[in-house]
N, C-alpha and C positions, 0 to 999 in steps of 0.2 A: 853127450852133448848137453850143455847148459842152456836153459831157456832164457831168452831175452825179455820175456814177459815180466811185468812188474810183480813183486811179491804179493801174495794174497793178504788182504787186510786182516787184522785180528777179528776174532769172533764177535767181540762187542761192537766194533766198528760196522761189521756186516749186519748185525742184528739191528743197530740203531738206524743205519741207512735204509734197511728194508722196512723197518717200523715206521719211520718218517715218510717214506714214499707211499706206503699204504694209507697212512693217516692223511697225507696231502690229497691223494686221489679220492679217498672217501670224503674229505672236506668238499672237494669239487662236486661230488654226487649229492652231498647234503645241501650245499648252497643252491645247486641247480634244482633240487626238489623244492626247496623253499620258495624259490622265485618262479617255478614252473617252466624252466628252460634247461636245456642240456648244457652243462659246463664241461663234461668229460669227453672232449674231442680226442680221438685216439692218439694223435701226435703228442698230446700233453702227458701221456703215460711215458712216452720216450723222453720227453723233457724232464720228467720227474726222475727218470733213471740217470740222466746226466747231473741234475742238481744234487741228488742224494748219493749217487754212486761215484761221481767224478767232479766233486765240487770245486776243484782247483782249475779245471780246464777252462779256457776262454769260452768255449761253447756253452758252459754252464752259468756264466755270469749274468746277472740281471739284465744288463744292456743287451746281451744276446738272446736271452730267453724271451723277454718282452718285445724288444725291437725286432728280432728275427721272426717271431711269430706274427706280429702285426704287419710288418712289411711283406711277408710271404702271403698272408691272407689278402692284403691289398693287391699284390701282384696277381693272385688268383681272380680277384674280382675284375681287374683290368682285362685279363685274358678272357674271362667269361663274357665281358661285354663286347669284346672284339671278335672272338672266335666261337662263342657258344659253348655248350656243354658236350663234350665228347672225350674219349680216351686220348685222342691225339692232342686236343687242347689242354687236357689235364697234364700230359707229359710235358708239353711246352711250358706250362705254368710252374711245374716243379723245377725244370731247368732254369727258367728265368728267375725264379725265387732265389736260387743260388747266387746268381750274379748280383741281384739287388742286395742281398745280405752282405756279400763280399764288398761291394761298393760302399755300403753304409757301415762297414766294420762291425756287423752284428751276426757273425756266423752261428747258426744253430740248426744243425742237420734235421731235427724233427720237424722244423718249420716248413721245409720243402714239402712235406706231406700235407701240411695245412693248405698250401696253395692247390694241391691236387684235390683235396677234399672240397674246397670251395667250388672248384670247377665242376666236379662230379655231382655235388648235392645242391648247388645253387641256393645257398641260404640268403636271407635278407641282410645286406651289409649293415644297415642301421641297427640291427639286433646282434648280428654275429660279432662284429668288431668290438663293441663294448663288453660283451660276454667273454670274448677271448682275452681282452685286456684284464678283466676281473680274474679269470682263471689263472693267467700268467702271474698276476700280482699275488694271488694266494699261494701258488707254488713257491714263488720267491720268498714270501713271508715265512712259510713253513721251513724253507731252506735256511733262512736266517736263524730261526729258532733251533734247528738241527745243528747249524754251524756254531752255535753257542753252547752246545751240550758238553763241551769239554773233551769229546773223543773225536778223533779224526781231524780233518782239515777244516779250518774256520771258513765260513761262507758268509758273504762273498769275498772274493780276492779283491774285487773293485766293483763299484757301482756303475760308473760311467766311463 
């Protein structure tokens, strides 16, 4: 039986995607250390996997990375304000984030986890949202550099 899975990328494409993903995530750690704030929110590692491992997907485009993450975080803050911090509220936030992203045409699956994290950890919105925007912007910036490396798919396929 023949697999319907896409072919494996070449070794150079795999190495570059992996290297750029590691570099982008280390950049988030470095900038976070410089400003004394955490920028490496766990869903951003999943965002990096999309940006560098599947750069042509709609889920990977800057509109979805930045918009999806920020809208989902906002959804998490709304749920937190209405329902408080609990596992059930976090589950509702994750599900609602999907609907918000779909309505805004900014699908980004890792962002649903950001809504969950907001509800469970109760960060300060005025600190969390700008830091999340900065982190997403840095991921996209490194994605653009990677997409201009001459190997693999050019990133982004579209901005907005």
